[in-house]
N, C-alpha and C positions, 0 to 999 in steps of 0.2 A: 504494500500500500504506500501511498505518498504521505509523508509526515506532515503534521500541522505546521511545523517550522518551514518546510519547503513551500507550502501553500502561501504562508504569510510573506515569504520572500517574493514569490511571483506577484502577489497582490500589491506589495509595495513597489515592485519594479514597474508595474503598469502605471502607477501614479508618478513615478520618478525615472522615466526611461531616458537617462542621460549618463554620460561618462563620469561626471562629477559625483553623482550619487553612487554609482557603482564603485568608484575608487574609494569612497568614504565607507562603503559597506563590503569591502573585499573579504573580510572574515566571514560575514554572513553568506557571501557567494561560495566560499570554499566549503562551508558547512552544507549549503544547498547542493553543491556538486557531489559531495560524499553521499547525501541522501539519494540523489539521482542515481548514482552508481549502485547503491544498495537495493534500490527499487528495481533496477534492471536485473541484478543478480537473482532476486527472489522470483522474478518472472521466468528467467532462463531455467531455473531449477525445476519449474513446473512444465515448461515447454519441451525441453530436451528429451525427456522420456517419451513424449508423444510424437516428436518429429526428429528422427535420427540424423537428418541432414544438418541439424543445428548443433550437433555435439561439439564441433570445433570452435564454435563462437565464443568470444570473450566479451566482457563488458565494453571494451574499447571499440569493438566492431559494431556496436549497437547505439552509440551515442550521437548526438548532434551538438555542434558548437552553439553557444548561447549568442554569439555575434551574428547579426543579420547582414546579408549582402544587400547593401543599399545603393549600389551603383546604378541600377536601372529602376529604382522604386521611388515613387513620390513620397512615400512614408520614410522619413530619414531617422526613425527611432533606431538606435544602434543595437538594441538587444531584443531577443525573442522572449515574449512573456508567456510562452506555452512550453510544455514538456513533451517532447517526442521521443519515441524509441522505435528502432528498426531492426528486425530479426530476419536476416537474409538466408535463403537456402544454399547460397553459394557465395561466400565472401570474396572469392577471386574474380567474380563477374561483377562489373560496375553496376548493372541494373538487373540483378537476378530477382526472381520472385521471392516474396517474403511476407512478413506480418508487420503491421504498424500499429502503434498505440499513441494516441494524441490526447493530452490533457490540456484544455484551455477553458477557462470558466465560461460556461454557457455554450460551448462548442466542442465538447469532447466526443471522440469516436475511436473505433478500431477499424482497421482495413487490411487489405492484402492484395497480392497480385503483382502486376508490373505497371508502373506509371510512366507514360510517355517513352516507350521504347524507341531507339534510334531506327533509322530506315532499314538496316539489315535485320535487326531484331524483329521489327514489325513484319517484314517479309517472311521470316521464319514462323512467327506465330500464325499469320494468316494461312500459310501453307499447311500447317498442322490442322487448323480449323477447316480448311477446304476439304481435306481428306478424312478427317476424324471428328467432324462436328457432332456426331452422335455421342462420342465420349464426353464432350463438353456439355451437351444437353443433359446427359445423365447426371453429371456432377452437379450442375446448378439446379437440377430437378430433385436432388436428394432431399429428403425431409429435414435432415439435420442442417444442411446448408440453408434451406428455405426458412427454417425457424429462426436462424440467427441473422441472415443477410438478405433474405427475400429473393434477390436477383443480383446479377452483376450490375455495375454502375453504367447506365446508358442515359446520356443527355446530349443536347445539341452541340455543346462544346467539346464533347468527347467522341463525336463520330462524323464521318463524311456524309454529305447530303446525297451523293451518288455512289454507285458501286466503285470500289477501287480499281485502278487500271489492271486489266487482265482477268477480271471476274465478271461473270454474267449477272445482270440485275435479278434474275430469277433463281439464283443459287439458293438452295434451302437454308443456308446459314448466312445469307447476305447481311442481316442486321448485325451479326457478330463480326463479319468481315469488314464492315464499315468502321468499326471501332478504332480509335487511335491510342487508347489506353485500355488495359484489361485489369480492372479492379472491382472489389466488392467492399462495401463499408456498412457500418452500423453505428448509429448514435448511441452514446453511453451517458448515463446520468453521472454528473460530477461526484455525487455522494458515494458511488461505488469505489472510487479511487482511494477513499479513506477507510474502506471496510477491511477488517483484519484478514479476510479470506480473498482479498482482491486478486492476488496472483493466481490462485487456483481457479477462481471463477473466470478470469479473463483468458487463461490458457485454454479452458474448455470451450470458450467461445471461439477463440482464434483457430483452434485445431479443426474447426468445421471448414476452414479454408484450405487445408492441406491438399485434398484431391485437386482443387483448382490450381494451387501452386505447382503441384506435381505435373499437371498437364502442361502448364506454361514452361516449366523446366525442361520437360521432354521436348517441347518445340524448340527451345533455344539451344539444346544440346544435340539436336539432330542435324547432321550436315546437310546443307542446302543442295 
């Protein structure tokens, strides 16, 4: 679970998102970082037995820097006021399938899959869907997956308006083939993050994504 001290730090950071405040509260930040790492450790302990591909992951493979990349953003706040964690099925691949946990007051969620694959990765995933879309349909139709995530994420920002080049508009999996990202997500109540059984509960939710991640991993590890 996330400690009350870590939540207080994030709350205060929202109200004081500047370098002066951070420098004045560096000891609180160091304490926050320790809590962040302990939080990740507790989740890894629950997830690793459920997904053997995560066995080699260490805390350092799952963290995000608190500094924001503000080069192309109108929001120049220097620090992230959320807590994100990423568990990837292949730490050697830059954009491998995995599981994501996001704490942000009023906007907390869990997710998984592959976000914005590059051109070659997108080609591989689409090829897998083209020939094995029944496998994908079975995965997202599973009652355990449906209970937790409902469906994969599909919206206008995440898909092409027309069939991608090389694919017929009447392909039975055309709606999947139009996708530019392959993710599934579920909103989570902020209160769950402070529950003593958080790690166990969240691991059981996330593992519903394993067959989906396995399908995407298969696509990315199959030679084109």
